[in-house]
DOZA-455181 format. One record per residue: residue in one letter; x, y, z of N, C-alpha, C, O in turn. Coordinates in steps of 0.05 Angstrom, whole numbers, plus 5000, padded with zeros to 4 digits. Layout:
aXYZXYZXYZXYZ;...
***
This chain:
m499856174765502356024775503655964749502455844731;n506256034745507955954720508555664723508255564746;t509155524705509655244699511555164719511054994736;f513955284718516055224742515255204770515755014784;i514055424776512955434805510955224812511055104833;q509255174792507254954796508454684798507554504812;r510554664782512254384782513554354813513254154827;v514854564818516054504845514054514864514154334881;w512054694867510254674888508254424890507254334911;g507954324865506554074865503454074864502153884871;a502554294854499754374858498254194834499554114815;s495854134837494654004817491354054822490454204839;e489753874805486753924811486253784834484253844846;a487953584844486853454871488653564892487753514914;r491153694893492453784915493254094911493754194889;s493254194935493554484936496554514933497554724923;s498054314942501354304943501853984945500153814950;r504953964938505853684945505653594974506253354979;f504953754991504853655021501953655027501253665050;h500353645008497453515014497053244996498253174975;d495253125007494852854993492552884969492053114961;e491352704959489752714935486952814945485352934931;n486552754972484052864984484553184991482853315003;n486853264983487253574991487553625017487153855025;r488253415035488753435064491953475070493653315061;f492653685084495153735090496553545108495453455128;m499153445100500353225116501053265145501553075159;g501053505152501953615180504653705183506453585171;l505153885197508054015199509953815213512353845209;d509353625228511253435237512653265212514953175214;q511153235191512253045170514253175156515553035140;f515053455158517153565143519553505154521653555141;r519853365181522553235186523653035168526152985166;h521752895154522452695134523052785109523852625092;l522853085102523653155074526353135068526853045046;p528553205082531253165072531852885068533452825050;q530652675084531052435081529952305050531352175035;s527352385045526052295022526852484997526752384974;f527652705000529552874978531752734969532152714944;g533752624992536452484989535752214971537052144951;m533652074982533051814969532051884938533051744920;k530552064933529552114910532252194890532252114866;v533952324899536352424883537952184874538752144851;a538252014897540151774894538751574875539951414859;t535751594877534751374854534951504828535551364809;r534651774823534851854795537851854785538351804762;l539751904804542351944791543951674793545551624775;f543551464816544951234817543150964813544250744811;g540451014812539150754809538650674838537350464840;r539350774862539050674887536050704898535050924899;h534650504905532350534914531950474947533350304957;p530150604960529850574987529050294994527550164979;r529950185018529649935025526849915036525549715033;q525850115047522750125058520650115037521050185014;p518250025046516050045026515450345016516050545029;w514150334991513750614985511050694994509150724979;w511050725021508050825035509451085051511851125053;p507351245061507651445080509451345103509351115111;y511051515113512751475135511451365158512351165169;p509151525168507451455188506351125190506350985211;a505451055162504650785158506850585163506450385177;v509750625150511650475156512150435183512150205192;r512550665199512950655224511150465241511850305258;a508150515231506650355253505950055244505049895260;i506649985218506349715207508849585218508749365229;s511149715216513749555230513249475257514049255265;a511949675275511749565302509149335304508949185323;l507749335284505949115285506448825277505648635291;v507648815255508748545244510248385264511748495281;r509848105261510847915276512647725259512047685235;p514547615271516447425252514747125249515546945234;d512647115263510946875253508546935237506746765236;w508347145227506047265212506247115184508347025174;k503447105172503146995147501847225134499747325144;v503147335111502147605096501347545065502547395051;l499247665058497747645031498547915022498448085039;e499347974998500048224988498848224955499148034940;f497648424950496548494925497948724912497448954918;g499748654895501848864886504748864900505248954922;s506648724882509148674890510948914891510149114879;g513348924904515149124901516949104926517748904937;r517449374933519549394958518149304980519649164995;s515449324990514249225006514448905010514048805032;t514848774989514948504988517648435002517548265020;v519648524996522348455009522548535031523948405046;w521348775041521348865071520048665088520948565108;l517248605075515548405092516848115098516447975118;a518448055075519547785074522247775095523347565101;q522948005103525348015123524248015147525747985166;r521548065152520448095178518147865186517547835209;c517247745168515247545170515747285157517247255138;a514347105167514746775163514046695134515146525121;e511846855127511246795100509847005082507847125092;v510547075057509547265039507947155016509347025001;v505747155009504447104982503847334970502247474982;s505047424945504947664935503747644901504947564882;i501647724901500247704875500947964853500848204858;e501747844831503248084816501848064787501447844777;s501248294773500048254746502148274719501548214696;t504448344726506248394702508548194709509848194730;p508848014688510447764688513447824692515047674702;v514048074681517248144681517748214710519648134723;w515648414720516248494750515848284766517548274784;a514148104766513647864784516247694783516947604804;a517647654763520347494760522447674776523947574794;f522447944768524448114782524048124816525948094832;v521848154821521648164850521947844865522547804888;q521447694852521847394863524947354866525747214885;k526547484848529447484851530747644874532747594886;q528847864878529848064900529547894926531347914942;v527647754930527047654955528747364961528247224981;e530447304943532047074950534247144971535747334968;g534246974992535647045013534547135040535547125063;c532047215032530447325054529747075073529646845065;s529447155097528946965118526246835117525946615128;g524246965104521546885101521146745077522746775058;e518946555075518246435050516946625036515246775046;v517546655009516246834994515246674964516846544950;r512846724958511546624931510446884919508647024930;v511646954894510447184883508947034856510246904839;i506547064855504746954839503347144817501847324824;q504147084788503247274771500247194759499746964753;r498547374757495747334749494747564729495747794729;d493047484712491647734698489547824713488647734735;l488748024696486348204711483948054724482948084745;e483347854704481147674715481047514740478947474753;s483247434745483947234766485347374789485347274811;y486347614783488047794804487147754833488747674850;a484547814838483947834871482947564877482047544900;d482847374863481847084873483647024900486047054903;t481946914919483146774941482346534949482746444971;s480846384926479446134934481245894940480545674949;d483945964933485945774941486645784970487945594980;f485946004986486946025009484745985033482446065028;a485345885053483045775075482446045088483846245088;d479946025101479246245121480746305137482146135149;a480946575141483346675166485746545168486746455189;s486746545144489546375140491646575139494046515138;f490746825138493047045139492647265159490347345164;d494847365172494947555190494947845182494048025197;f495947895157495948175149495848165118497247995106;c494448315107493948365077494748645068493948845080;v496248685049496748935035495548955008495848784991;i494349145004492349174976493549464967493049684977;d495349404940496349644927496949544902499249544893;g494649434885495049314857492549384844491449604847;l491749184828489449174811486349164827486149104851;v484549214811481549164825481849124857481448914868;r482649364869483049394900480249314912480249164932;f478049394902475549334918475249024918474748914940;r475548874895475248594895477448464919477148294936;c479548594913481948484937480948524960481148334976;f479748754969478748784997476548595001476648465022;e474548554984472448414988473848124998473248045020;n475447984982476447744985478447745011478647535023;a479547925018481447925040480047945065481247875084;l477648015068475948005090475647715101475447675125;r475447485083475247245087477647115097477746965116;v479947195082482347025088484147175107486447095111;v483347395119484747495146483847445166481547515169;r485047325189483947275213482647445232483747665230;p480747445250480247625269482247745281483947605291;g482247995281484948105299486848195281488548365288;g486648075254489148145236488348415225486648575235;y489948455203490548725190489848735160490348545146;i488748945151488948965124489449285119488149465129;y491649305101492949555095492449675069493749565051;l490749905060490450005038492450245031492450465042;d494250175010495750395006494750614983493150554966;d495550834986494151014967491351014976489450994960;s490951044999487951085002486651344996484151364995;d488251564991487151804979486551794950485251974938;s487351604939487451614911485151414894484951174902;d483551494875481951294865483451124843482951164819;k485250944852486550814834485250604812486250524791;d482650544826481350334808479350464786477550334775;a479750704780477950864760477950774734476050814720;l480150624724480350504696478550244697477650154676;v478050134716476749894722473649914724472349754710;y472550074737469650164737469350404730470050584746;r468250474706467650684694465250804697464250924677;h463550804723460950854725460451074744461951084764;e458751234743458351474757457751354785456751134788;g458351484804457851394835459151164844458251024861;r461651114829463250864838465650904841467350724839;e466251234847468751294855469651234885468251254905;r472251174884474151104912471850884925470650924946;v471450664909469950454921471150304945469750234964;v473250264944474950094961474950224990474550095010;q475350494990475450655014472650635025472450575049;q470550695010467950685021467150395034465750375054;m468050205021467649915027469349885054468149755071;m471649995060473149955083471950085108471949995131;c470850345099469950475122467050355133466450345157;q465550265112462850145121463449875133462149805153;a465349685123465749465136467049485168466749315185;a468549725170469449775197467149865215467149805239;a465150025202462950095219460949865224459949875247;d460149665209458649455211459649245232458149125247;t462749205230463849015250465149085272466348915285;g465149375277466549475300469649465298470949485319;s470849435270473349405265474649655270473349855267;e477349665278478749955281479850015256480949835243;l479850265246480550435224482550615229481950795245;r485050645219486950855226487950965201488350815182;e488351225198489651375174492151435180492751535202;y493951385160497051485161497051655140496351565118;r497651925142498452105124501052265127501652375148;g502552275104505152405108506752395083505552315063;l508852455082510852475059511252145054511151985073;i511652075030511951785019514951755017516451925007;v515751485026518351445027519851465002519351304984;g521651624999523251634970522051824953523051854930;e519951954962518452174941518052424962518252424986;v517552624945517552924960514652984952514253184938;f512552824959510052874959508452744977509452534987;a506052804986504552695012502752465003501752484980;g502152265017500252075011499051975033499652085055;e497351775033495651645053495251355051495151245029;g495151225074494950935076492450895095491951075111;l491150695095488750645111488950325124488450125110;l489450325145489850075164487249975177486250135192;m486149765174484149625187484749395201485849205191;r483949385228484749205245481749045250479949145264;k481448805237478848665243477748595267479348475282;a475648625273474348585299475248305308475448125291;s475748245332476147975342473647815347473847575355;
***
């Protein structure tokens, strides 16, 4: 496959095409209906700097979570971005943990005027996943899309209420590989979520499809804690 065709088709060591996720699972034929919208968003971003208003999640995950969230919900988020603004427009309170000072300041400015109360907290790697300041079962929903995701998940289990939700974005990706460089420690957070769901009887759902504003597939994993 020549370089041009490979670039267009999006094949790599992990994917057979841009329509497969990083586990090389096909996104499904129904997801092609989002292709014109995602392509248009990508062009608008490249040419005019206009970004989608939805989170950078797979379309099925956006649709499912949009139906779940409630105006009185309190949300904990690891990794700030478009999702911070989106959640702040739908929920009572969002606490967002961010590692980059400049980006944290930028996101805090973006959420000005949102109906929900928002705190963007900048932390370094050592304290990033710390939830000791938060009471048990004090959040309704947690989004994990930042650093040390396996630590974030461990700590989220305590602070998310029974019946609440934990969403792992890019669940097809091993995004923590730079943090744990040990054989047999690949995709640790994914393994932890599956084991926790099995041990506690929690519900686990996969959402695979085109990512909002991108022309490639991804996956998100949503766990509903057992009541």
